[in-house]
C-alpha positions in Angstrom: 97.1 -141.5 23.7 96.4 -140.7 20.1 98.2 -142.3 17.1 99.2 -140.9 13.7 95.8 -141.9 12.2 94.0 -140.0 15.0 95.9 -136.7 14.6 95.7 -134.4 11.5 97.6 -131.3 12.5 100.3 -130.0 14.8 100.3 -126.3 15.7 103.3 -124.4 17.2 103.9 -121.2 19.1 106.5 -119.0 17.5 108.8 -117.1 20.0 110.7 -119.6 22.1 109.4 -122.6 20.2 110.1 -122.2 16.5 112.9 -119.8 17.4 116.0 -119.8 19.5 115.2 -119.9 23.3 113.6 -116.8 24.7 115.9 -117.0 27.7 118.9 -116.4 25.4 117.2 -113.7 23.5 116.1 -111.9 26.6 119.5 -112.3 28.3 121.3 -110.7 25.4 119.0 -107.7 25.5 119.2 -107.4 29.3 123.0 -107.2 29.1 123.1 -104.9 26.1 120.6 -102.4 27.6 121.9 -102.8 31.1 118.5 -103.8 32.4 118.2 -105.1 36.0 117.1 -108.7 35.5 115.2 -108.9 38.8 113.1 -105.8 38.0 112.4 -107.3 34.5 111.3 -110.6 36.1 109.0 -108.8 38.5 107.4 -106.8 35.6 106.8 -110.0 33.6 105.1 -111.6 36.6 102.9 -108.5 37.0 101.9 -108.4 33.3 102.1 -112.1 32.3 101.9 -114.1 35.5 99.0 -116.1 36.8 97.7 -113.1 38.7 98.3 -110.6 36.0 95.7 -107.8 35.8 93.5 -108.2 32.7 93.9 -105.5 30.2 97.5 -104.7 31.2 99.8 -103.3 28.5 101.1 -106.7 27.4 97.6 -108.0 26.9 96.6 -104.9 25.0 99.8 -105.1 22.8 99.1 -108.8 22.0 95.6 -108.1 20.9 96.6 -105.0 18.9 94.7 -102.6 21.1 97.9 -100.8 22.1 100.3 -99.7 19.4 104.0 -100.4 19.7 105.2 -96.8 20.5 102.8 -96.4 23.4 103.6 -99.9 24.7 107.3 -99.1 24.5 106.8 -96.0 26.5 104.9 -97.8 29.2 107.3 -100.7 29.2 110.5 -98.5 29.4 108.9 -96.5 32.2 108.7 -99.7 34.3 112.2 -101.0 33.6 115.1 -100.3 35.8 118.8 -100.2 34.6 121.7 -101.3 36.7 123.2 -97.8 36.3 120.0 -95.9 37.2 119.8 -94.3 33.8 116.4 -94.3 32.0 115.7 -97.0 29.4 115.3 -95.4 25.9 111.7 -96.3 24.9 112.0 -96.0 21.1 113.0 -99.3 19.6 113.1 -101.2 22.9 111.1 -104.1 21.5 113.4 -104.3 18.4 116.3 -104.5 20.8 114.6 -107.1 23.0 114.0 -109.4 20.0 117.3 -108.7 18.1 118.9 -112.0 19.0 115.8 -114.1 18.3 116.3 -116.3 15.2 114.4 -119.2 13.7 115.5 -122.5 15.1 117.0 -124.8 12.5 116.1 -127.9 14.6 112.5 -126.9 14.9 112.2 -125.9 11.2 113.5 -129.4 10.4 110.9 -131.0 12.8 108.0 -129.1 11.1 109.2 -130.3 7.7 109.4 -133.8 9.0 105.9 -133.7 10.2 104.7 -132.4 6.9 106.4 -135.3 5.1 104.2 -137.6 7.3 101.2 -135.9 5.7 100.3 -133.9 8.8 99.1 -130.3 8.5 101.1 -127.7 10.5 100.2 -124.3 11.8 101.2 -121.3 13.9 99.4 -119.8 16.9 101.4 -116.9 18.2 100.9 -113.9 20.6 102.6 -111.0 18.9 104.5 -108.2 20.6 104.5 -106.1 17.4 107.6 -107.9 16.2 108.0 -109.1 12.6 107.8 -112.7 11.5 109.8 -114.5 8.8 106.7 -114.6 6.6 108.3 -116.5 3.7 109.5 -119.3 5.9 106.2 -119.5 7.8 104.3 -119.6 4.5 106.4 -122.7 3.6 106.0 -124.4 7.0 102.4 -123.6 7.9 99.0 -124.3 6.5 97.3 -122.0 9.0 98.7 -118.9 10.7 97.0 -117.2 13.6 98.8 -114.1 15.1 97.1 -112.5 18.0 97.6 -108.9 17.0 96.0 -109.6 13.6 92.9 -111.2 15.0 92.3 -109.2 18.2 92.6 -112.3 20.4 95.3 -113.8 22.6 96.4 -117.0 24.3 95.5 -118.4 26.8 91.9 -117.1 26.2 89.7 -119.8 24.6 88.4 -117.8 21.6 91.8 -117.8 19.8 92.0 -121.6 20.1 88.5 -121.8 18.7 89.5 -119.6 15.8 92.5 -121.8 15.1 90.3 -124.9 15.0 87.8 -123.1 12.7 90.6 -122.2 10.3 92.0 -125.7 10.4 88.4 -127.1 9.9 89.3 -129.8 12.5 87.9 -130.9 15.9 90.1 -130.2 18.9 90.9 -133.9 19.4 92.6 -134.1 16.0 95.1 -131.3 16.8 98.3 -131.2 18.8 99.5 -127.8 20.2 103.1 -127.1 21.2 103.9 -124.0 23.4 106.6 -123.1 25.9 104.1 -121.5 28.3 102.3 -124.0 30.5 99.2 -121.8 30.7 98.9 -121.8 26.9 99.2 -125.6 26.7 96.7 -126.1 29.5 94.2 -123.8 27.7 94.5 -125.9 24.6 94.0 -129.1 26.6 90.9 -127.6 28.3 89.1 -127.6 25.0 90.2 -131.1 23.9 93.5 -130.5 22.0 96.6 -132.5 22.8 99.2 -130.4 24.4 103.0 -130.5 24.6 105.1 -128.1 26.6 108.2 -127.2 24.6 111.5 -127.1 26.5 113.9 -127.8 23.7 113.8 -129.2 20.2 115.0 -132.7 21.1 112.4 -133.2 23.9 109.6 -131.9 21.7 110.6 -134.1 18.8 110.6 -137.1 21.2 107.2 -136.2 22.7 105.6 -135.8 19.2 107.1 -139.2 18.1 105.7 -140.9 21.2 102.3 -139.2 20.9 102.0 -140.0 17.1 103.6 -143.4 17.4 105.9 -142.5 14.5 109.7 -142.3 14.2 110.7 -138.6 13.8 
């Protein structure tokens, strides 16, 4: 297990990690738009699950190869409402992320890590949504957003790009993400990985890994 003097940077995912939980965000949207939750879960498995077909609409959106209006059309076509009415495609992503806000607890954690002298960064798969750029500029030394670089997690090249921008070897970097596949991909190239469940457990895991009180 590394210690503080063996780690130089901690990098975080954005949605569901530096923000309020994705489950709460998604739940608010499902209720507001009257989306059938089982149908939505099936679609997420088809497009984001372990056996997802490469090059599906989410993959193309995350790498910037599919623009938001076209993704929204394809996405809405696959969604089912509890009333049987069609899902309005225009603005569906805005509605999906409407309840997502930066997490005060995670913002404080990042600031605490920076006070220890650690560098901090962001590695995020984008769904065409906006980011709080002023806050992230304060919190992050390096920002890598999938749609801006044409790469996505959990594919290895985006992690290599992150390390290049940090100018650090993998073993000097900790990566925090709420998706197991993304954490495992980071670990596969030598980074330290933490799966985020909630702010308290992530803070505790980082404190243990770094051997520092947080």
